[in-house]
N, C-alpha and C positions, 0 to 999 in steps of 0.2 A: 343332538346326541345326548341322551340322558342315561345310558347304561354304562356299566363299568367295563373297561377294556382290559383284556388279559393278553399277555405275550403269546399265548398259544392260540388265540383267536385269529385265524388266518385272514379274514377279510379286513380286520382292523389292526393288524400288526404294523403295517407301514402306512402312514397317512398318504393319501394321494397327492401328487405334486400338481400344482395348478399349471395349466397350459400357458406358456409364455407367448405374448402377443408381439414381442419385440423381435424384429427380423432384420437381417442384413443380406441383401441380394436374394431374398426369398427363403433363406434358411433361418431357423430359430437361433438366437444368440447363444443359448445354452449348448448347442452342438458345435459351435465354431472353435471353442477352446481359447488358448492364449493368442492374442494378436501379435503381429510382428513388431509393433512398436513397444510392446511390453517385454520383449526378449532382450537380453543384453547384447551389445554389439560384438561381433566376432572380429578377432584380429585378422587383418587381411594380408599382412606382410610382416617380415621380421626386420625391417630397416630401422636402425636406431635413430633416435631423434637428432643426434649430432651430425648425421649425414645430410640433413636438410640444408639446402643452399642458403647462405646467410643473406642473400639479396632478395629473398622471397618476401620479406616483410618491410623492405625499405620504402616501398611506395607510400605506405601509410605512416611511416615514421617509427616503426617498431611495434612492440607488443602493447596493446591496450590504449594506444594514443589515437584518438579520433581528431577530427578537425576542431581545433581551438579548445579542447577540453583540458581542464586543469589550470588554465591561466587565470581565470576570473572566478574560481569557485568561492573564494573568501568574500569577494565583492558581491557575488550573487546571493550568498547566504545572508550577508548584512542587509542587502536590499529587501530580501523576502522577510526576514525577521523584523526589519524596520517598518515595512508595510503592515505586517500583522500587528505590531505594537501601536502604530499610528491609528489603525482602524479600531483596535480595542480601546485605546485611550479616549478617542473621540466618542466612542459609544458610551463609555462610562460617564464622560462629561455631559453628554446629551441626556443620559438617564438621570444624572444628579440635578440637572436644571429643568426637569419637566414641570409643567404647570401645577401639578398637585403639590409640589414642594413649596410653592409660594403661599398656598393656602395653609399648609400644615408642615412646618419644617421638621417635625419630629417623626415623620414617616421614614421607613427604612430606605437607605440609599440617598437621602437628601442632605446628609450632614456635611460638615466641612471636611472630614476625613475622606469621604468618597470623592469629593472634588480634588483633593490633594493627590489621591492615588490616580485618578483619571488624568490629571495634569502631568504627573510623573511618567506614567506609561506613554502618554502622547509625546512627551519630550524625548523619552528614550527611543521611541519609534522614529521620530524625526532625526535624531542623531544617527541611528542605524542607517536610515536612508541616505543621509549626507556622507557618512563614512563609506558606504557602498558605492555611491556615485563618484567620490573623490579617488577611491582606490581602483576603479575600473580602468583596465588598460586596453 
């Protein structure tokens, strides 16, 4: 299209819409409209929440409590963070002790500070693992 389009030009006033190749049960998706899942749920009754039997949730131990949840959350967090710290500290120590560091100790990551940081992170990770294991119930 290399010509100028004017609003009064009938054939070019509205650009043609491309045909949709997406279908659901043989109908184009554009003709289906809003899906039932996108509509807000309708209220089916006017029973207040207070009228629900109090024994309905007693099988699972109340609202939001699953099997064993909440008892070892702190210990689980300590173990996960300890494992991450242990892996990261060991990786820094291995990087600081690579063979190139023996030939040229002035390379980046070969200094004493890198080894201290790697050892500190490794030690903190091991402490986290031990605390998590000792506080597990």
